C-alpha positions, -999 to 999 in steps of 0.1 A, spaced: -648 602 -206 -664 580 -233 -672 544 -235 -657 530 -266 -684 501 -265 -717 520 -262 -708 556 -267 -719 568 -233 -700 599 -222 -697 612 -185 -673 623 -160 -647 601 -147 -664 595 -114 -693 581 -131 -672 551 -144 -667 528 -114 -630 523 -107 -619 484 -111 -582 484 -108 -547 496 -122 -526 471 -143 -498 480 -118 -493 504 -91 -473 530 -110 -492 525 -143 -512 557 -157 -538 534 -172 -568 519 -152 -598 498 -158 -632 514 -152 -669 502 -158 -692 520 -179 -724 529 -160 -746 522 -189 -734 489 -206 -712 476 -176 -683 468 -201 -647 477 -191 -630 507 -204 -593 513 -203 -587 549 -191 -555 568 -188 -560 583 -155 -534 612 -159 -551 624 -191 -585 623 -177 -574 642 -147 -558 669 -170 -590 673 -192 -612 675 -161 -592 704 -147 -591 723 -178 -627 721 -184 
C-alpha cells in the first residue's frame, strides 16, 4: 500500500484499520503509520496484491 499524502509504502497490516463505510463495502479507511492521515483502501484489491507478491 502507499499513502497518497506522504508517499509512505508498506504492507496493509502496517496501516491501522479504522473502519469500513458499510459492512459489505470493499473499501475501508486505514491510518498511515508515518503521517497519521486517513487513506481509503480497496481491501479486496490489496488482498489480491499481497497474495500475488
